[in-house]
mmCIF file of the N, C-alpha and C atoms, coordinates in Angstrom:
data_MODEL
# 
_entry.id   MODEL 
# 
loop_
_atom_site.group_PDB 
_atom_site.id 
_atom_site.type_symbol 
_atom_site.label_atom_id 
_atom_site.label_alt_id 
_atom_site.label_comp_id 
_atom_site.label_asym_id 
_atom_site.label_entity_id 
_atom_site.label_seq_id 
_atom_site.pdbx_PDB_ins_code 
_atom_site.Cartn_x 
_atom_site.Cartn_y 
_atom_site.Cartn_z 
_atom_site.occupancy 
_atom_site.B_iso_or_equiv 
_atom_site.pdbx_formal_charge 
_atom_site.auth_seq_id 
_atom_site.auth_comp_id 
_atom_site.auth_asym_id 
_atom_site.auth_atom_id 
_atom_site.pdbx_PDB_model_num 
ATOM 1   N N  . UNK A 1 1  ? 17.367  23.165  0.935   1.00 0.00 ? 1  UNK A N  1 
ATOM 2   C CA . UNK A 1 1  ? 16.864  21.886  0.310   1.00 0.00 ? 1  UNK A CA 1 
ATOM 3   C C  . UNK A 1 1  ? 15.548  21.786  0.851   1.00 0.00 ? 1  UNK A C  1 
ATOM 4   N N  . UNK A 1 2  ? 14.650  21.839  -0.264  1.00 0.00 ? 2  UNK A N  1 
ATOM 5   C CA . UNK A 1 2  ? 13.390  21.445  -0.489  1.00 0.00 ? 2  UNK A CA 1 
ATOM 6   C C  . UNK A 1 2  ? 12.901  20.057  -0.057  1.00 0.00 ? 2  UNK A C  1 
ATOM 7   N N  . UNK A 1 3  ? 12.363  19.572  0.529   1.00 0.00 ? 3  UNK A N  1 
ATOM 8   C CA . UNK A 1 3  ? 12.315  18.175  0.832   1.00 0.00 ? 3  UNK A CA 1 
ATOM 9   C C  . UNK A 1 3  ? 10.571  17.844  0.173   1.00 0.00 ? 3  UNK A C  1 
ATOM 10  N N  . UNK A 1 4  ? 10.961  16.656  -0.675  1.00 0.00 ? 4  UNK A N  1 
ATOM 11  C CA . UNK A 1 4  ? 9.618   16.252  -1.333  1.00 0.00 ? 4  UNK A CA 1 
ATOM 12  C C  . UNK A 1 4  ? 9.182   14.986  -0.834  1.00 0.00 ? 4  UNK A C  1 
ATOM 13  N N  . UNK A 1 5  ? 7.746   15.224  -0.221  1.00 0.00 ? 5  UNK A N  1 
ATOM 14  C CA . UNK A 1 5  ? 7.138   14.373  -0.108  1.00 0.00 ? 5  UNK A CA 1 
ATOM 15  C C  . UNK A 1 5  ? 5.650   13.632  -0.853  1.00 0.00 ? 5  UNK A C  1 
ATOM 16  N N  . UNK A 1 6  ? 5.567   12.804  -0.915  1.00 0.00 ? 6  UNK A N  1 
ATOM 17  C CA . UNK A 1 6  ? 4.498   11.699  -1.485  1.00 0.00 ? 6  UNK A CA 1 
ATOM 18  C C  . UNK A 1 6  ? 3.695   11.391  -0.933  1.00 0.00 ? 6  UNK A C  1 
ATOM 19  N N  . UNK A 1 7  ? 2.490   11.507  -1.374  1.00 0.00 ? 7  UNK A N  1 
ATOM 20  C CA . UNK A 1 7  ? 1.134   10.934  -0.260  1.00 0.00 ? 7  UNK A CA 1 
ATOM 21  C C  . UNK A 1 7  ? 0.828   9.581   -1.260  1.00 0.00 ? 7  UNK A C  1 
ATOM 22  N N  . UNK A 1 8  ? 0.252   8.733   -0.741  1.00 0.00 ? 8  UNK A N  1 
ATOM 23  C CA . UNK A 1 8  ? -0.150  7.792   -1.076  1.00 0.00 ? 8  UNK A CA 1 
ATOM 24  C C  . UNK A 1 8  ? -1.502  7.063   -0.243  1.00 0.00 ? 8  UNK A C  1 
ATOM 25  N N  . UNK A 1 9  ? -2.349  6.921   -1.482  1.00 0.00 ? 9  UNK A N  1 
ATOM 26  C CA . UNK A 1 9  ? -3.593  5.890   -0.579  1.00 0.00 ? 9  UNK A CA 1 
ATOM 27  C C  . UNK A 1 9  ? -3.183  4.409   -0.450  1.00 0.00 ? 9  UNK A C  1 
ATOM 28  N N  . UNK A 1 10 ? -4.069  4.298   0.921   1.00 0.00 ? 10 UNK A N  1 
ATOM 29  C CA . UNK A 1 10 ? -3.768  2.914   0.850   1.00 0.00 ? 10 UNK A CA 1 
ATOM 30  C C  . UNK A 1 10 ? -5.065  2.531   1.557   1.00 0.00 ? 10 UNK A C  1 
ATOM 31  N N  . UNK A 1 11 ? -5.130  0.900   1.138   1.00 0.00 ? 11 UNK A N  1 
ATOM 32  C CA . UNK A 1 11 ? -6.288  0.307   1.890   1.00 0.00 ? 11 UNK A CA 1 
ATOM 33  C C  . UNK A 1 11 ? -6.102  -0.670  2.803   1.00 0.00 ? 11 UNK A C  1 
ATOM 34  N N  . UNK A 1 12 ? -6.812  -0.481  4.103   1.00 0.00 ? 12 UNK A N  1 
ATOM 35  C CA . UNK A 1 12 ? -6.763  -0.951  4.997   1.00 0.00 ? 12 UNK A CA 1 
ATOM 36  C C  . UNK A 1 12 ? -7.961  -2.306  5.678   1.00 0.00 ? 12 UNK A C  1 
ATOM 37  N N  . UNK A 1 13 ? -7.739  -3.175  5.584   1.00 0.00 ? 13 UNK A N  1 
ATOM 38  C CA . UNK A 1 13 ? -8.810  -4.411  5.990   1.00 0.00 ? 13 UNK A CA 1 
ATOM 39  C C  . UNK A 1 13 ? -8.468  -4.686  7.476   1.00 0.00 ? 13 UNK A C  1 
ATOM 40  N N  . UNK A 1 14 ? -9.266  -5.743  8.090   1.00 0.00 ? 14 UNK A N  1 
ATOM 41  C CA . UNK A 1 14 ? -8.834  -6.466  8.989   1.00 0.00 ? 14 UNK A CA 1 
ATOM 42  C C  . UNK A 1 14 ? -9.222  -7.569  9.175   1.00 0.00 ? 14 UNK A C  1 
ATOM 43  N N  . UNK A 1 15 ? -7.982  -8.392  9.057   1.00 0.00 ? 15 UNK A N  1 
ATOM 44  C CA . UNK A 1 15 ? -7.969  -10.099 8.989   1.00 0.00 ? 15 UNK A CA 1 
ATOM 45  C C  . UNK A 1 15 ? -8.891  -10.752 9.881   1.00 0.00 ? 15 UNK A C  1 
ATOM 46  N N  . UNK A 1 16 ? -8.897  -11.996 9.680   1.00 0.00 ? 16 UNK A N  1 
ATOM 47  C CA . UNK A 1 16 ? -9.560  -12.989 10.589  1.00 0.00 ? 16 UNK A CA 1 
ATOM 48  C C  . UNK A 1 16 ? -8.754  -13.078 12.302  1.00 0.00 ? 16 UNK A C  1 
ATOM 49  N N  . UNK A 1 17 ? -7.402  -12.897 11.877  1.00 0.00 ? 17 UNK A N  1 
ATOM 50  C CA . UNK A 1 17 ? -6.619  -12.724 13.316  1.00 0.00 ? 17 UNK A CA 1 
ATOM 51  C C  . UNK A 1 17 ? -6.627  -11.482 14.284  1.00 0.00 ? 17 UNK A C  1 
ATOM 52  N N  . UNK A 1 18 ? -7.187  -10.334 13.153  1.00 0.00 ? 18 UNK A N  1 
ATOM 53  C CA . UNK A 1 18 ? -7.489  -9.177  13.999  1.00 0.00 ? 18 UNK A CA 1 
ATOM 54  C C  . UNK A 1 18 ? -6.226  -8.332  13.700  1.00 0.00 ? 18 UNK A C  1 
ATOM 55  N N  . UNK A 1 19 ? -5.561  -8.673  12.821  1.00 0.00 ? 19 UNK A N  1 
ATOM 56  C CA . UNK A 1 19 ? -4.430  -7.771  12.384  1.00 0.00 ? 19 UNK A CA 1 
ATOM 57  C C  . UNK A 1 19 ? -4.863  -6.728  11.514  1.00 0.00 ? 19 UNK A C  1 
ATOM 58  N N  . UNK A 1 20 ? -4.180  -5.700  11.089  1.00 0.00 ? 20 UNK A N  1 
ATOM 59  C CA . UNK A 1 20 ? -4.505  -4.546  10.287  1.00 0.00 ? 20 UNK A CA 1 
ATOM 60  C C  . UNK A 1 20 ? -3.778  -4.996  9.444   1.00 0.00 ? 20 UNK A C  1 
ATOM 61  N N  . UNK A 1 21 ? -4.585  -4.981  8.143   1.00 0.00 ? 21 UNK A N  1 
ATOM 62  C CA . UNK A 1 21 ? -3.626  -5.381  6.728   1.00 0.00 ? 21 UNK A CA 1 
ATOM 63  C C  . UNK A 1 21 ? -3.616  -4.269  5.713   1.00 0.00 ? 21 UNK A C  1 
ATOM 64  N N  . UNK A 1 22 ? -2.285  -3.450  5.140   1.00 0.00 ? 22 UNK A N  1 
ATOM 65  C CA . UNK A 1 22 ? -2.595  -2.446  4.306   1.00 0.00 ? 22 UNK A CA 1 
ATOM 66  C C  . UNK A 1 22 ? -1.913  -2.644  3.037   1.00 0.00 ? 22 UNK A C  1 
ATOM 67  N N  . UNK A 1 23 ? -2.681  -2.464  2.026   1.00 0.00 ? 23 UNK A N  1 
ATOM 68  C CA . UNK A 1 23 ? -2.040  -2.452  0.688   1.00 0.00 ? 23 UNK A CA 1 
ATOM 69  C C  . UNK A 1 23 ? -1.910  -0.864  0.175   1.00 0.00 ? 23 UNK A C  1 
ATOM 70  N N  . UNK A 1 24 ? -1.021  -0.882  -0.804  1.00 0.00 ? 24 UNK A N  1 
ATOM 71  C CA . UNK A 1 24 ? -0.663  0.466   -1.526  1.00 0.00 ? 24 UNK A CA 1 
ATOM 72  C C  . UNK A 1 24 ? -1.009  0.032   -2.780  1.00 0.00 ? 24 UNK A C  1 
ATOM 73  N N  . UNK A 1 25 ? -2.306  0.261   -3.472  1.00 0.00 ? 25 UNK A N  1 
ATOM 74  C CA . UNK A 1 25 ? -2.452  0.379   -5.034  1.00 0.00 ? 25 UNK A CA 1 
ATOM 75  C C  . UNK A 1 25 ? -1.374  0.898   -6.006  1.00 0.00 ? 25 UNK A C  1 
ATOM 76  N N  . UNK A 1 26 ? -1.235  1.932   -6.042  1.00 0.00 ? 26 UNK A N  1 
ATOM 77  C CA . UNK A 1 26 ? 0.243   2.893   -6.597  1.00 0.00 ? 26 UNK A CA 1 
ATOM 78  C C  . UNK A 1 26 ? 1.244   2.078   -6.689  1.00 0.00 ? 26 UNK A C  1 
ATOM 79  N N  . UNK A 1 27 ? 1.882   0.989   -5.584  1.00 0.00 ? 27 UNK A N  1 
ATOM 80  C CA . UNK A 1 27 ? 2.798   0.333   -5.717  1.00 0.00 ? 27 UNK A CA 1 
ATOM 81  C C  . UNK A 1 27 ? 2.435   -1.091  -6.017  1.00 0.00 ? 27 UNK A C  1 
ATOM 82  N N  . UNK A 1 28 ? 2.505   -1.988  -6.978  1.00 0.00 ? 28 UNK A N  1 
ATOM 83  C CA . UNK A 1 28 ? 1.982   -2.912  -6.772  1.00 0.00 ? 28 UNK A CA 1 
ATOM 84  C C  . UNK A 1 28 ? 2.917   -3.867  -6.292  1.00 0.00 ? 28 UNK A C  1 
ATOM 85  N N  . UNK A 1 29 ? 2.405   -4.813  -5.371  1.00 0.00 ? 29 UNK A N  1 
ATOM 86  C CA . UNK A 1 29 ? 3.077   -5.862  -4.249  1.00 0.00 ? 29 UNK A CA 1 
ATOM 87  C C  . UNK A 1 29 ? 3.510   -4.993  -3.081  1.00 0.00 ? 29 UNK A C  1 
ATOM 88  N N  . UNK A 1 30 ? 3.015   -3.914  -2.950  1.00 0.00 ? 30 UNK A N  1 
ATOM 89  C CA . UNK A 1 30 ? 3.614   -3.316  -1.617  1.00 0.00 ? 30 UNK A CA 1 
ATOM 90  C C  . UNK A 1 30 ? 2.112   -3.565  -0.597  1.00 0.00 ? 30 UNK A C  1 
ATOM 91  N N  . UNK A 1 31 ? 2.527   -3.958  0.238   1.00 0.00 ? 31 UNK A N  1 
ATOM 92  C CA . UNK A 1 31 ? 1.802   -4.645  1.363   1.00 0.00 ? 31 UNK A CA 1 
ATOM 93  C C  . UNK A 1 31 ? 2.552   -4.780  2.654   1.00 0.00 ? 31 UNK A C  1 
ATOM 94  N N  . UNK A 1 32 ? 1.600   -4.635  4.098   1.00 0.00 ? 32 UNK A N  1 
ATOM 95  C CA . UNK A 1 32 ? 2.205   -4.940  5.303   1.00 0.00 ? 32 UNK A CA 1 
ATOM 96  C C  . UNK A 1 32 ? 1.051   -5.098  5.776   1.00 0.00 ? 32 UNK A C  1 
ATOM 97  N N  . UNK A 1 33 ? 1.291   -5.389  7.364   1.00 0.00 ? 33 UNK A N  1 
ATOM 98  C CA . UNK A 1 33 ? 0.262   -5.281  8.498   1.00 0.00 ? 33 UNK A CA 1 
ATOM 99  C C  . UNK A 1 33 ? 0.655   -5.038  9.857   1.00 0.00 ? 33 UNK A C  1 
ATOM 100 N N  . UNK A 1 34 ? 0.053   -4.850  10.607  1.00 0.00 ? 34 UNK A N  1 
ATOM 101 C CA . UNK A 1 34 ? 0.423   -4.510  12.033  1.00 0.00 ? 34 UNK A CA 1 
ATOM 102 C C  . UNK A 1 34 ? -0.483  -4.970  13.013  1.00 0.00 ? 34 UNK A C  1 
ATOM 103 N N  . UNK A 1 35 ? -0.286  -5.104  14.144  1.00 0.00 ? 35 UNK A N  1 
ATOM 104 C CA . UNK A 1 35 ? -1.120  -5.564  15.362  1.00 0.00 ? 35 UNK A CA 1 
ATOM 105 C C  . UNK A 1 35 ? -2.272  -4.448  15.662  1.00 0.00 ? 35 UNK A C  1 
ATOM 106 N N  . UNK A 1 36 ? -1.630  -2.995  15.472  1.00 0.00 ? 36 UNK A N  1 
ATOM 107 C CA . UNK A 1 36 ? -2.692  -1.974  15.836  1.00 0.00 ? 36 UNK A CA 1 
ATOM 108 C C  . UNK A 1 36 ? -2.263  -0.879  14.872  1.00 0.00 ? 36 UNK A C  1 
ATOM 109 N N  . UNK A 1 37 ? -3.117  0.489   14.986  1.00 0.00 ? 37 UNK A N  1 
ATOM 110 C CA . UNK A 1 37 ? -3.034  1.121   13.586  1.00 0.00 ? 37 UNK A CA 1 
ATOM 111 C C  . UNK A 1 37 ? -1.770  1.696   13.838  1.00 0.00 ? 37 UNK A C  1 
ATOM 112 N N  . UNK A 1 38 ? -1.332  2.161   15.081  1.00 0.00 ? 38 UNK A N  1 
ATOM 113 C CA . UNK A 1 38 ? 0.301   2.799   15.094  1.00 0.00 ? 38 UNK A CA 1 
ATOM 114 C C  . UNK A 1 38 ? 1.191   2.053   14.616  1.00 0.00 ? 38 UNK A C  1 
ATOM 115 N N  . UNK A 1 39 ? 1.238   0.651   14.656  1.00 0.00 ? 39 UNK A N  1 
ATOM 116 C CA . UNK A 1 39 ? 2.300   0.007   14.283  1.00 0.00 ? 39 UNK A CA 1 
ATOM 117 C C  . UNK A 1 39 ? 2.097   -0.324  12.511  1.00 0.00 ? 39 UNK A C  1 
ATOM 118 N N  . UNK A 1 40 ? 1.011   -0.819  12.519  1.00 0.00 ? 40 UNK A N  1 
ATOM 119 C CA . UNK A 1 40 ? 0.422   -0.746  10.623  1.00 0.00 ? 40 UNK A CA 1 
ATOM 120 C C  . UNK A 1 40 ? 1.002   0.980   10.068  1.00 0.00 ? 40 UNK A C  1 
ATOM 121 N N  . UNK A 1 41 ? 0.571   1.919   10.566  1.00 0.00 ? 41 UNK A N  1 
ATOM 122 C CA . UNK A 1 41 ? 1.440   3.352   9.533   1.00 0.00 ? 41 UNK A CA 1 
ATOM 123 C C  . UNK A 1 41 ? 2.712   3.167   10.029  1.00 0.00 ? 41 UNK A C  1 
ATOM 124 N N  . UNK A 1 42 ? 3.649   2.548   11.031  1.00 0.00 ? 42 UNK A N  1 
ATOM 125 C CA . UNK A 1 42 ? 4.835   2.779   10.917  1.00 0.00 ? 42 UNK A CA 1 
ATOM 126 C C  . UNK A 1 42 ? 5.614   1.660   9.525   1.00 0.00 ? 42 UNK A C  1 
ATOM 127 N N  . UNK A 1 43 ? 4.935   0.401   9.937   1.00 0.00 ? 43 UNK A N  1 
ATOM 128 C CA . UNK A 1 43 ? 5.203   -0.619  8.902   1.00 0.00 ? 43 UNK A CA 1 
ATOM 129 C C  . UNK A 1 43 ? 4.949   -0.093  7.126   1.00 0.00 ? 43 UNK A C  1 
ATOM 130 N N  . UNK A 1 44 ? 3.650   0.765   7.336   1.00 0.00 ? 44 UNK A N  1 
ATOM 131 C CA . UNK A 1 44 ? 3.452   0.985   5.423   1.00 0.00 ? 44 UNK A CA 1 
ATOM 132 C C  . UNK A 1 44 ? 4.151   2.084   5.312   1.00 0.00 ? 44 UNK A C  1 
ATOM 133 N N  . UNK A 1 45 ? 4.832   2.991   6.178   1.00 0.00 ? 45 UNK A N  1 
ATOM 134 C CA . UNK A 1 45 ? 6.094   3.893   5.517   1.00 0.00 ? 45 UNK A CA 1 
ATOM 135 C C  . UNK A 1 45 ? 7.388   2.873   5.197   1.00 0.00 ? 45 UNK A C  1 
ATOM 136 N N  . UNK A 1 46 ? 7.315   2.203   6.124   1.00 0.00 ? 46 UNK A N  1 
ATOM 137 C CA . UNK A 1 46 ? 8.951   1.171   5.772   1.00 0.00 ? 46 UNK A CA 1 
ATOM 138 C C  . UNK A 1 46 ? 8.606   0.646   4.162   1.00 0.00 ? 46 UNK A C  1 
ATOM 139 N N  . UNK A 1 47 ? 7.822   0.127   4.355   1.00 0.00 ? 47 UNK A N  1 
ATOM 140 C CA . UNK A 1 47 ? 7.697   -0.690  2.794   1.00 0.00 ? 47 UNK A CA 1 
ATOM 141 C C  . UNK A 1 47 ? 7.437   -0.349  1.989   1.00 0.00 ? 47 UNK A C  1 
ATOM 142 N N  . UNK A 1 48 ? 6.706   1.218   2.226   1.00 0.00 ? 48 UNK A N  1 
ATOM 143 C CA . UNK A 1 48 ? 6.646   2.204   0.843   1.00 0.00 ? 48 UNK A CA 1 
ATOM 144 C C  . UNK A 1 48 ? 8.024   2.769   0.594   1.00 0.00 ? 48 UNK A C  1 
ATOM 145 N N  . UNK A 1 49 ? 8.817   3.179   1.417   1.00 0.00 ? 49 UNK A N  1 
ATOM 146 C CA . UNK A 1 49 ? 10.343  3.292   0.797   1.00 0.00 ? 49 UNK A CA 1 
ATOM 147 C C  . UNK A 1 49 ? 11.229  2.495   0.661   1.00 0.00 ? 49 UNK A C  1 
ATOM 148 N N  . UNK A 1 50 ? 10.805  1.249   1.054   1.00 0.00 ? 50 UNK A N  1 
ATOM 149 C CA . UNK A 1 50 ? 11.649  -0.300  0.577   1.00 0.00 ? 50 UNK A CA 1 
ATOM 150 C C  . UNK A 1 50 ? 10.750  -0.072  -1.108  1.00 0.00 ? 50 UNK A C  1 
ATOM 151 N N  . UNK A 1 51 ? 9.657   0.263   -1.364  1.00 0.00 ? 51 UNK A N  1 
ATOM 152 C CA . UNK A 1 51 ? 9.502   0.033   -2.635  1.00 0.00 ? 51 UNK A CA 1 
ATOM 153 C C  . UNK A 1 51 ? 9.891   0.903   -3.890  1.00 0.00 ? 51 UNK A C  1 
ATOM 154 N N  . UNK A 1 52 ? 9.720   2.392   -3.243  1.00 0.00 ? 52 UNK A N  1 
ATOM 155 C CA . UNK A 1 52 ? 10.415  3.404   -4.056  1.00 0.00 ? 52 UNK A CA 1 
ATOM 156 C C  . UNK A 1 52 ? 12.031  3.079   -4.054  1.00 0.00 ? 52 UNK A C  1 
ATOM 157 N N  . UNK A 1 53 ? 12.789  2.669   -3.057  1.00 0.00 ? 53 UNK A N  1 
ATOM 158 C CA . UNK A 1 53 ? 13.989  2.274   -3.604  1.00 0.00 ? 53 UNK A CA 1 
ATOM 159 C C  . UNK A 1 53 ? 14.221  1.481   -4.484  1.00 0.00 ? 53 UNK A C  1 
ATOM 160 N N  . UNK A 1 54 ? 13.553  0.218   -4.621  1.00 0.00 ? 54 UNK A N  1 
ATOM 161 C CA . UNK A 1 54 ? 13.479  -0.868  -5.480  1.00 0.00 ? 54 UNK A CA 1 
ATOM 162 C C  . UNK A 1 54 ? 13.149  -0.254  -6.728  1.00 0.00 ? 54 UNK A C  1 
ATOM 163 N N  . UNK A 1 55 ? 12.262  0.716   -6.859  1.00 0.00 ? 55 UNK A N  1 
ATOM 164 C CA . UNK A 1 55 ? 12.103  1.204   -8.345  1.00 0.00 ? 55 UNK A CA 1 
ATOM 165 C C  . UNK A 1 55 ? 12.791  2.129   -8.984  1.00 0.00 ? 55 UNK A C  1 
ATOM 166 N N  . UNK A 1 56 ? 13.857  2.739   -7.872  1.00 0.00 ? 56 UNK A N  1 
ATOM 167 C CA . UNK A 1 56 ? 14.782  2.990   -8.782  1.00 0.00 ? 56 UNK A CA 1 
ATOM 168 C C  . UNK A 1 56 ? 15.878  2.626   -9.317  1.00 0.00 ? 56 UNK A C  1 
ATOM 169 N N  . UNK A 1 57 ? 16.148  1.269   -9.024  1.00 0.00 ? 57 UNK A N  1 
ATOM 170 C CA . UNK A 1 57 ? 17.328  0.243   -9.392  1.00 0.00 ? 57 UNK A CA 1 
ATOM 171 C C  . UNK A 1 57 ? 16.924  -0.526  -10.242 1.00 0.00 ? 57 UNK A C  1 
ATOM 172 N N  . UNK A 1 58 ? 15.176  -1.202  -9.903  1.00 0.00 ? 58 UNK A N  1 
ATOM 173 C CA . UNK A 1 58 ? 14.798  -2.078  -10.977 1.00 0.00 ? 58 UNK A CA 1 
ATOM 174 C C  . UNK A 1 58 ? 13.652  -1.788  -12.042 1.00 0.00 ? 58 UNK A C  1 
ATOM 175 N N  . UNK A 1 59 ? 14.230  -1.604  -13.513 1.00 0.00 ? 59 UNK A N  1 
ATOM 176 C CA . UNK A 1 59 ? 13.721  -1.631  -14.463 1.00 0.00 ? 59 UNK A CA 1 
ATOM 177 C C  . UNK A 1 59 ? 12.202  -2.306  -14.730 1.00 0.00 ? 59 UNK A C  1 
ATOM 178 N N  . UNK A 1 60 ? 12.234  -3.611  -14.016 1.00 0.00 ? 60 UNK A N  1 
ATOM 179 C CA . UNK A 1 60 ? 11.189  -4.184  -14.209 1.00 0.00 ? 60 UNK A CA 1 
ATOM 180 C C  . UNK A 1 60 ? 9.858   -3.842  -13.246 1.00 0.00 ? 60 UNK A C  1 
ATOM 181 N N  . UNK A 1 61 ? 10.501  -3.637  -12.166 1.00 0.00 ? 61 UNK A N  1 
ATOM 182 C CA . UNK A 1 61 ? 9.523   -3.300  -11.010 1.00 0.00 ? 61 UNK A CA 1 
ATOM 183 C C  . UNK A 1 61 ? 8.888   -1.942  -11.552 1.00 0.00 ? 61 UNK A C  1 
ATOM 184 N N  . UNK A 1 62 ? 9.823   -0.883  -11.929 1.00 0.00 ? 62 UNK A N  1 
ATOM 185 C CA . UNK A 1 62 ? 8.958   0.596   -12.587 1.00 0.00 ? 62 UNK A CA 1 
ATOM 186 C C  . UNK A 1 62 ? 8.272   0.141   -13.867 1.00 0.00 ? 62 UNK A C  1 
ATOM 187 N N  . UNK A 1 63 ? 8.471   -0.921  -14.980 1.00 0.00 ? 63 UNK A N  1 
ATOM 188 C CA . UNK A 1 63 ? 7.202   -1.056  -15.847 1.00 0.00 ? 63 UNK A CA 1 
ATOM 189 C C  . UNK A 1 63 ? 6.126   -1.597  -14.982 1.00 0.00 ? 63 UNK A C  1 
ATOM 190 N N  . UNK A 1 64 ? 6.341   -2.640  -14.108 1.00 0.00 ? 64 UNK A N  1 
ATOM 191 C CA . UNK A 1 64 ? 5.015   -3.252  -13.240 1.00 0.00 ? 64 UNK A CA 1 
ATOM 192 C C  . UNK A 1 64 ? 4.367   -1.964  -12.741 1.00 0.00 ? 64 UNK A C  1 
ATOM 193 N N  . UNK A 1 65 ? 5.105   -1.053  -12.214 1.00 0.00 ? 65 UNK A N  1 
ATOM 194 C CA . UNK A 1 65 ? 4.127   -0.058  -11.347 1.00 0.00 ? 65 UNK A CA 1 
ATOM 195 C C  . UNK A 1 65 ? 3.509   0.543   -12.501 1.00 0.00 ? 65 UNK A C  1 
ATOM 196 N N  . UNK A 1 66 ? 3.744   0.980   -13.747 1.00 0.00 ? 66 UNK A N  1 
ATOM 197 C CA . UNK A 1 66 ? 3.156   1.666   -14.671 1.00 0.00 ? 66 UNK A CA 1 
ATOM 198 C C  . UNK A 1 66 ? 1.921   0.700   -15.346 1.00 0.00 ? 66 UNK A C  1 
ATOM 199 N N  . UNK A 1 67 ? 2.299   -0.652  -15.556 1.00 0.00 ? 67 UNK A N  1 
ATOM 200 C CA . UNK A 1 67 ? 1.082   -1.183  -15.932 1.00 0.00 ? 67 UNK A CA 1 
ATOM 201 C C  . UNK A 1 67 ? 0.037   -1.554  -14.650 1.00 0.00 ? 67 UNK A C  1 
ATOM 202 N N  . UNK A 1 68 ? 0.350   -1.840  -13.452 1.00 0.00 ? 68 UNK A N  1 
ATOM 203 C CA . UNK A 1 68 ? -0.607  -2.457  -12.561 1.00 0.00 ? 68 UNK A CA 1 
ATOM 204 C C  . UNK A 1 68 ? -1.181  -1.582  -11.587 1.00 0.00 ? 68 UNK A C  1 
ATOM 205 N N  . UNK A 1 69 ? -0.585  -0.353  -11.253 1.00 0.00 ? 69 UNK A N  1 
ATOM 206 C CA . UNK A 1 69 ? -0.988  0.514   -10.364 1.00 0.00 ? 69 UNK A CA 1 
ATOM 207 C C  . UNK A 1 69 ? -1.918  1.301   -10.913 1.00 0.00 ? 69 UNK A C  1 
ATOM 208 N N  . UNK A 1 70 ? -2.831  1.744   -9.473  1.00 0.00 ? 70 UNK A N  1 
ATOM 209 C CA . UNK A 1 70 ? -4.188  2.396   -9.712  1.00 0.00 ? 70 UNK A CA 1 
ATOM 210 C C  . UNK A 1 70 ? -4.016  2.990   -8.364  1.00 0.00 ? 70 UNK A C  1 
ATOM 211 N N  . UNK A 1 71 ? -5.309  3.993   -8.684  1.00 0.00 ? 71 UNK A N  1 
ATOM 212 C CA . UNK A 1 71 ? -5.718  5.005   -7.540  1.00 0.00 ? 71 UNK A CA 1 
ATOM 213 C C  . UNK A 1 71 ? -6.979  4.871   -6.828  1.00 0.00 ? 71 UNK A C  1 
ATOM 214 N N  . UNK A 1 72 ? -6.900  4.172   -6.023  1.00 0.00 ? 72 UNK A N  1 
ATOM 215 C CA . UNK A 1 72 ? -8.425  3.699   -5.512  1.00 0.00 ? 72 UNK A CA 1 
ATOM 216 C C  . UNK A 1 72 ? -9.025  4.837   -5.020  1.00 0.00 ? 72 UNK A C  1 
ATOM 217 N N  . UNK A 1 73 ? -10.768 4.459   -5.228  1.00 0.00 ? 73 UNK A N  1 
ATOM 218 C CA . UNK A 1 73 ? -11.841 5.302   -4.800  1.00 0.00 ? 73 UNK A CA 1 
ATOM 219 C C  . UNK A 1 73 ? -12.712 5.071   -4.130  1.00 0.00 ? 73 UNK A C  1 
ATOM 220 N N  . UNK A 1 74 ? -13.139 4.941   -3.109  1.00 0.00 ? 74 UNK A N  1 
ATOM 221 C CA . UNK A 1 74 ? -13.696 4.312   -2.133  1.00 0.00 ? 74 UNK A CA 1 
ATOM 222 C C  . UNK A 1 74 ? -15.578 4.196   -2.593  1.00 0.00 ? 74 UNK A C  1 
ATOM 223 N N  . UNK A 1 75 ? -15.916 2.885   -3.032  1.00 0.00 ? 75 UNK A N  1 
ATOM 224 C CA . UNK A 1 75 ? -17.255 3.118   -3.378  1.00 0.00 ? 75 UNK A CA 1 
ATOM 225 C C  . UNK A 1 75 ? -18.664 2.571   -2.366  1.00 0.00 ? 75 UNK A C  1 
ATOM 226 N N  . UNK A 1 76 ? -17.891 1.611   -1.472  1.00 0.00 ? 76 UNK A N  1 
ATOM 227 C CA . UNK A 1 76 ? -18.731 1.189   -0.219  1.00 0.00 ? 76 UNK A CA 1 
ATOM 228 C C  . UNK A 1 76 ? -18.619 0.007   0.092   1.00 0.00 ? 76 UNK A C  1 
ATOM 229 N N  . UNK A 1 77 ? -19.435 -0.268  0.948   1.00 0.00 ? 77 UNK A N  1 
ATOM 230 C CA . UNK A 1 77 ? -19.225 -2.043  1.212   1.00 0.00 ? 77 UNK A CA 1 
ATOM 231 C C  . UNK A 1 77 ? -20.554 -2.573  1.162   1.00 0.00 ? 77 UNK A C  1 
ATOM 232 N N  . UNK A 1 78 ? -20.729 -3.981  0.914   1.00 0.00 ? 78 UNK A N  1 
ATOM 233 C CA . UNK A 1 78 ? -22.104 -4.559  0.495   1.00 0.00 ? 78 UNK A CA 1 
ATOM 234 C C  . UNK A 1 78 ? -21.981 -5.825  1.055   1.00 0.00 ? 78 UNK A C  1 
ATOM 235 N N  . UNK A 1 79 ? -23.423 -6.395  1.518   1.00 0.00 ? 79 UNK A N  1 
ATOM 236 C CA . UNK A 1 79 ? -23.241 -7.863  1.892   1.00 0.00 ? 79 UNK A CA 1 
ATOM 237 C C  . UNK A 1 79 ? -23.947 -8.600  0.878   1.00 0.00 ? 79 UNK A C  1 
ATOM 238 N N  . UNK A 1 80 ? -23.780 -9.465  -0.085  1.00 0.00 ? 80 UNK A N  1 
ATOM 239 C CA . UNK A 1 80 ? -24.590 -10.179 -0.745  1.00 0.00 ? 80 UNK A CA 1 
ATOM 240 C C  . UNK A 1 80 ? -24.787 -11.717 -0.149  1.00 0.00 ? 80 UNK A C  1 
ATOM 241 N N  . UNK A 1 81 ? -26.373 -12.162 0.095   1.00 0.00 ? 81 UNK A N  1 
ATOM 242 C CA . UNK A 1 81 ? -26.700 -13.346 0.665   1.00 0.00 ? 81 UNK A CA 1 
ATOM 243 C C  . UNK A 1 81 ? -27.164 -14.009 -0.927  1.00 0.00 ? 81 UNK A C  1 
ATOM 244 N N  . UNK A 1 82 ? -26.515 -15.553 -1.010  1.00 0.00 ? 82 UNK A N  1 
ATOM 245 C CA . UNK A 1 82 ? -26.758 -16.455 -2.077  1.00 0.00 ? 82 UNK A CA 1 
ATOM 246 C C  . UNK A 1 82 ? -27.102 -17.409 -1.640  1.00 0.00 ? 82 UNK A C  1 
# 
């Protein structure tokens, strides 16, 4: 039996409390956090699995994925002074 693995790009930021926060743009509403990168990676795998399971039974969520998901491409970081 062939195992099927899916890859997802995630966007990671660090919040004001020092937590790492991840968003999975291909699965709208799929985000989590962790105290460190190891915890974050574990949590991201769990939340992706939950979102994929939800998409199998929830037609509204599947429609939401089709309408709002995107594949991120990094452009850069900039600072603007106003």
